[in-house]
C-alpha positions as CSV (number, residue, x, y, z in Angstrom):
1,M,6.8,-35.3,-18.2
2,E,4.7,-33.9,-20.9
3,S,4.4,-30.2,-21.6
4,E,1.6,-28.4,-19.8
5,N,1.1,-26.3,-22.9
6,A,0.9,-29.1,-25.4
7,V,-0.2,-28.1,-28.9
8,A,-3.8,-28.9,-29.6
9,S,-4.3,-32.2,-31.2
10,S,-6.9,-33.1,-33.7
11,T,-7.3,-36.5,-32.1
12,P,-9.2,-36.8,-28.8
13,S,-7.1,-38.5,-26.1
14,V,-7.1,-39.7,-22.5
15,D,-3.6,-40.1,-21.1
16,V,-2.3,-41.1,-17.7
17,C,0.9,-39.5,-16.7
18,K,2.9,-38.0,-13.8
19,G,2.0,-34.6,-12.4
20,I,3.4,-32.4,-9.6
21,N,5.5,-34.4,-7.1
22,G,5.1,-37.5,-9.1
23,L,1.3,-37.8,-8.4
24,N,-0.6,-39.6,-11.1
25,K,-3.0,-37.6,-13.2
26,V,-5.2,-38.1,-16.2
27,V,-5.1,-35.6,-19.1
28,L,-8.2,-35.3,-21.2
29,R,-8.1,-33.6,-24.7
30,E,-10.9,-33.2,-27.2
31,S,-10.5,-32.5,-30.9
32,R,-10.6,-28.7,-30.8
33,G,-7.9,-28.4,-28.2
34,N,-9.9,-28.1,-25.0
35,S,-8.3,-30.0,-22.1
36,A,-8.8,-31.0,-18.5
37,E,-6.6,-32.6,-15.9
38,V,-7.7,-34.9,-13.0
39,Y,-5.4,-36.0,-10.2
40,L,-6.1,-39.5,-8.8
41,Y,-5.2,-38.0,-5.5
42,G,-8.6,-36.5,-4.4
43,G,-10.3,-37.4,-7.7
44,H,-9.4,-33.7,-8.1
45,V,-9.8,-31.7,-11.4
46,T,-6.9,-29.2,-11.3
47,S,-7.2,-27.8,-14.9
48,W,-9.8,-27.0,-17.5
49,K,-8.5,-25.1,-20.5
50,N,-10.3,-23.8,-23.6
51,E,-9.2,-24.3,-27.2
52,R,-6.9,-21.2,-26.9
53,G,-5.1,-22.8,-23.9
54,E,-6.6,-20.3,-21.4
55,E,-7.0,-21.7,-17.9
56,L,-10.6,-21.5,-16.7
57,L,-10.1,-22.9,-13.1
58,F,-8.1,-21.3,-10.4
59,V,-5.4,-23.2,-8.6
60,S,-3.3,-21.3,-6.0
61,S,0.4,-20.8,-6.8
62,K,0.9,-22.0,-3.2
63,A,-1.2,-25.1,-3.5
64,I,0.4,-28.1,-1.8
65,F,0.5,-31.2,-4.0
66,N,1.6,-33.4,-1.1
67,P,-0.8,-35.8,0.7
68,P,-2.6,-35.7,3.1
69,K,-3.0,-32.0,2.4
70,A,-5.9,-31.2,0.0
71,I,-5.1,-29.3,-3.2
72,R,-6.1,-25.7,-3.0
73,G,-8.1,-24.8,-6.1
74,G,-9.6,-26.6,-9.1
75,I,-12.6,-28.7,-8.1
76,P,-12.2,-30.5,-4.8
77,I,-14.9,-33.1,-4.0
78,C,-16.5,-32.5,-0.6
79,F,-17.8,-35.9,0.8
80,P,-19.2,-37.2,3.1
81,Q,-19.7,-33.7,4.5
82,F,-19.5,-30.2,3.4
83,S,-18.0,-27.8,6.0
84,N,-17.1,-29.0,9.5
85,H,-19.1,-31.2,11.8
86,G,-18.3,-33.7,14.4
87,S,-15.3,-36.0,14.1
88,L,-14.9,-35.7,10.3
89,E,-12.3,-33.3,8.9
90,Q,-13.3,-30.1,7.1
91,H,-15.2,-31.0,3.9
92,G,-14.8,-34.8,4.5
93,F,-12.1,-37.2,3.3
94,A,-12.8,-37.8,-0.4
95,R,-10.6,-34.9,-1.5
96,N,-7.5,-36.4,0.2
97,R,-7.8,-40.1,-0.6
98,F,-6.2,-41.8,-3.6
99,W,-8.8,-42.8,-6.1
100,S,-8.5,-45.6,-8.7
101,I,-9.3,-45.6,-12.4
102,D,-12.6,-47.5,-12.7
103,T,-12.2,-50.2,-15.3
104,D,-15.7,-51.6,-15.1
105,P,-18.2,-48.7,-14.4
106,P,-21.9,-49.3,-14.5
107,P,-23.5,-48.2,-17.8
108,F,-24.3,-44.5,-18.4
109,P,-27.4,-43.3,-20.2
110,T,-27.3,-43.8,-24.0
111,N,-27.5,-40.0,-24.5
112,F,-24.0,-39.5,-23.0
113,S,-22.2,-37.9,-25.9
114,S,-18.6,-37.5,-24.8
115,K,-15.8,-39.7,-26.1
116,V,-13.2,-38.0,-23.9
117,F,-13.7,-39.0,-20.2
118,V,-12.3,-40.9,-17.3
119,D,-14.1,-43.0,-14.7
120,L,-12.7,-43.0,-11.2
121,I,-13.8,-44.9,-8.1
122,L,-13.3,-44.5,-4.4
123,K,-14.3,-47.2,-1.9
124,S,-14.4,-47.3,1.9
125,C,-11.2,-48.3,3.6
126,E,-10.2,-49.1,7.1
127,E,-9.0,-45.6,7.8
128,D,-12.4,-44.2,6.7
129,M,-14.4,-46.7,8.7
130,K,-12.8,-45.6,11.9
131,I,-14.2,-42.0,11.5
132,W,-17.3,-42.7,9.3
133,P,-18.4,-46.4,9.8
134,H,-20.1,-47.0,6.5
135,S,-19.3,-49.0,3.4
136,Y,-19.7,-47.0,0.1
137,E,-18.7,-46.9,-3.5
138,F,-18.2,-43.4,-5.0
139,R,-17.9,-43.4,-8.8
140,L,-16.8,-40.2,-10.5
141,R,-16.9,-39.5,-14.3
142,V,-15.0,-36.5,-15.5
143,A,-15.8,-35.7,-19.2
144,L,-15.0,-33.1,-21.8
145,E,-17.9,-32.5,-24.1
146,P,-17.4,-32.0,-27.8
147,G,-17.6,-28.2,-27.4
148,G,-15.2,-28.1,-24.5
149,D,-17.8,-28.1,-21.6
150,L,-16.6,-29.9,-18.5
151,M,-19.0,-32.4,-16.9
152,L,-18.6,-34.1,-13.5
153,T,-21.0,-36.9,-12.6
154,S,-20.9,-38.5,-9.1
155,R,-22.6,-41.7,-8.2
156,I,-22.6,-42.7,-4.6
157,R,-23.9,-46.1,-3.5
158,N,-24.5,-47.5,0.0
159,T,-22.8,-50.9,0.2
160,N,-23.3,-51.4,4.0
161,P,-23.6,-55.1,4.7
162,N,-25.4,-54.4,8.0
163,G,-28.6,-53.0,6.6
164,K,-27.9,-49.5,7.9
165,P,-28.6,-46.3,5.9
166,F,-26.1,-43.5,5.9
167,T,-26.4,-39.7,5.5
168,F,-24.0,-37.2,3.8
169,T,-23.7,-33.7,2.5
170,F,-21.8,-32.9,-0.7
171,A,-20.3,-30.2,-2.8
172,Y,-18.2,-29.7,-6.0
173,H,-16.0,-27.0,-4.5
174,T,-15.4,-25.2,-7.8
175,Y,-12.8,-22.5,-8.0
176,L,-13.3,-20.4,-11.1
177,S,-10.5,-18.2,-12.5
178,V,-11.6,-14.5,-12.8
179,S,-9.8,-11.4,-13.9
180,D,-10.8,-9.2,-11.0
181,I,-13.3,-10.1,-8.3
182,G,-14.6,-6.5,-8.2
183,E,-15.7,-6.8,-11.8
184,V,-17.6,-10.1,-11.4
185,R,-21.3,-10.7,-10.9
186,V,-23.3,-13.8,-10.3
187,E,-26.8,-14.1,-11.8
188,G,-29.5,-16.6,-11.0
189,L,-29.5,-16.4,-7.2
190,E,-31.5,-13.1,-6.8
191,T,-34.5,-13.2,-4.4
192,L,-33.4,-16.5,-2.9
193,D,-32.8,-17.3,0.7
194,Y,-29.2,-18.0,1.9
195,L,-27.4,-19.1,5.1
196,D,-24.6,-16.7,5.9
197,N,-21.6,-18.5,7.3
198,L,-20.1,-15.2,8.4
199,Q,-23.1,-14.6,10.7
200,K,-23.6,-18.0,12.4
201,K,-25.5,-19.4,9.5
202,E,-28.3,-16.9,10.0
203,R,-30.9,-17.0,7.2
204,F,-31.3,-14.0,4.9
205,T,-33.0,-13.2,1.5
206,E,-30.8,-12.0,-1.4
207,Q,-31.9,-8.4,-2.2
208,G,-29.6,-7.5,-5.1
209,D,-30.4,-8.1,-8.8
210,A,-27.0,-9.9,-8.9
211,I,-24.3,-10.8,-6.5
212,T,-21.2,-8.6,-6.6
213,F,-18.1,-8.6,-4.4
214,E,-16.6,-5.9,-2.1
215,S,-15.7,-8.0,0.9
216,E,-15.6,-11.6,2.2
217,V,-18.6,-13.7,1.1
218,D,-19.4,-17.2,2.5
219,R,-23.0,-18.1,1.8
220,V,-25.1,-21.2,1.1
221,Y,-28.0,-20.3,-1.3
222,L,-31.0,-22.6,-0.9
223,S,-33.2,-24.3,-3.5
224,T,-31.3,-22.7,-6.4
225,P,-32.1,-23.0,-10.1
226,T,-30.3,-25.6,-12.2
227,K,-28.5,-22.9,-14.2
228,I,-26.4,-20.0,-12.8
229,A,-24.2,-17.5,-14.6
230,V,-20.9,-15.9,-13.5
231,L,-20.1,-12.9,-15.6
232,D,-16.5,-11.7,-15.9
233,H,-16.7,-8.3,-17.6
234,E,-13.0,-7.7,-18.0
235,R,-12.5,-11.0,-19.8
236,K,-15.8,-10.8,-21.7
237,R,-16.5,-14.3,-20.5
238,T,-19.4,-15.9,-18.8
239,F,-19.3,-19.2,-16.9
240,V,-22.5,-21.1,-17.1
241,I,-23.0,-23.6,-14.3
242,R,-25.6,-26.3,-14.8
243,K,-26.4,-28.8,-12.0
244,D,-28.6,-31.7,-11.3
245,G,-29.3,-33.5,-8.0
246,L,-27.7,-30.6,-6.1
247,P,-30.3,-28.1,-4.8
248,D,-27.9,-25.6,-3.1
249,T,-25.2,-23.3,-4.3
250,V,-22.3,-22.1,-2.2
251,V,-20.6,-18.7,-3.0
252,W,-17.3,-18.1,-1.4
253,N,-14.4,-15.6,-1.6
254,P,-12.1,-15.3,1.4
255,W,-11.0,-11.7,0.7
256,D,-7.8,-10.2,2.1
257,K,-7.6,-11.2,5.8
258,K,-8.5,-14.8,5.3
259,A,-6.3,-15.1,2.2
260,K,-3.3,-14.0,4.3
261,A,-4.2,-16.5,7.0
262,M,-4.1,-19.5,4.6
263,A,-0.6,-21.0,4.1
264,D,-1.5,-22.5,0.8
265,F,-3.1,-19.4,-0.7
266,G,-1.4,-16.3,-2.0
267,D,-2.1,-13.0,-0.2
268,E,-3.5,-11.3,-3.3
269,E,-5.0,-14.3,-5.1
270,Y,-8.5,-13.7,-3.7
271,K,-8.8,-11.1,-6.4
272,H,-8.6,-13.7,-9.2
273,M,-10.9,-16.5,-8.0
274,L,-14.4,-17.1,-7.0
275,C,-16.0,-20.3,-5.7
276,V,-19.5,-21.1,-7.0
277,E,-20.3,-24.6,-5.8
278,A,-23.1,-27.0,-6.7
279,A,-24.0,-28.5,-3.4
280,A,-26.4,-30.5,-1.2
281,V,-25.9,-28.8,2.2
282,E,-29.1,-27.7,3.9
283,N,-30.8,-31.1,3.7
284,S,-28.6,-34.2,4.0
285,I,-28.9,-37.1,1.6
286,T,-29.8,-40.5,3.1
287,L,-29.2,-43.7,1.2
288,K,-30.4,-47.2,2.3
289,P,-28.2,-50.2,1.4
290,G,-28.2,-50.7,-2.3
291,E,-29.5,-47.2,-3.1
292,E,-27.5,-44.8,-5.3
293,W,-27.5,-41.0,-5.5
294,K,-26.3,-39.1,-8.5
295,G,-25.2,-35.4,-8.7
296,T,-24.0,-33.7,-11.9
297,L,-22.1,-30.5,-12.6
298,E,-21.6,-29.1,-16.1
299,L,-19.4,-26.0,-16.7
300,S,-19.4,-23.9,-19.8
301,A,-17.4,-20.8,-20.6
302,V,-18.9,-18.6,-23.3
303,P,-18.1,-15.2,-24.8
304,S,-20.1,-12.3,-23.4
305,C,-20.2,-8.5,-23.5
């Protein structure tokens, strides 16, 4: 197995290799040394490092890389539902299915600049049809841009042969690595309405000029801008989140009590992570047979004061 701290290469590369517990993963490297890792289990990005080898995503030290348990951290894909409704499991089933490398993806726009990317595909199977009786194709492209930005593009198509539409909600459940949650602020969501999951999804309006953290937070901000900033003062780093096709933004930190209640999460790890998730939660997406939906997430990490 290759070293996780491989020396930066001057040659961009896309390599398939074995990860934890022998699970297949794809390692992307661009010419300056930025890298990303994607497990085929879950179509799950588990690492995004800058050119200095610093990890930008949070994955719990207690994460369980053992199907059917979803991996705790990185960027889980929530489909066909976000949260927990009806007979489907929490956050849907895409994050604990085995995806395949897509060898014949539909063409991307000509302005797509990255040469370092992998295309994955997930299709409906018998197991899924029992709990969600719809035929679909979910294509996911994970790309490292020339400057090290990480881009995820999801394309979901209704392939139902029976003429029936289907409806879903969605999120990129992004866990960012931060130095100290008490020193972090989120900008771009001020004055917006949100649903508070800690208060029975009651609707409130954000009053602060930025979101800061002193206790558990679990909110769905509605009709959010396409660009949001997460400032980490201690590391002098700002994460810039750009999204398209995803109107909502989920902000989550479990804080101490919930952290201790999760078997796959360290008791003190809530201090070093923050989920800021590009999502479509409030209004479900409906696709007729043959229709396709696209949702894009782009993450940048830039120096800040």
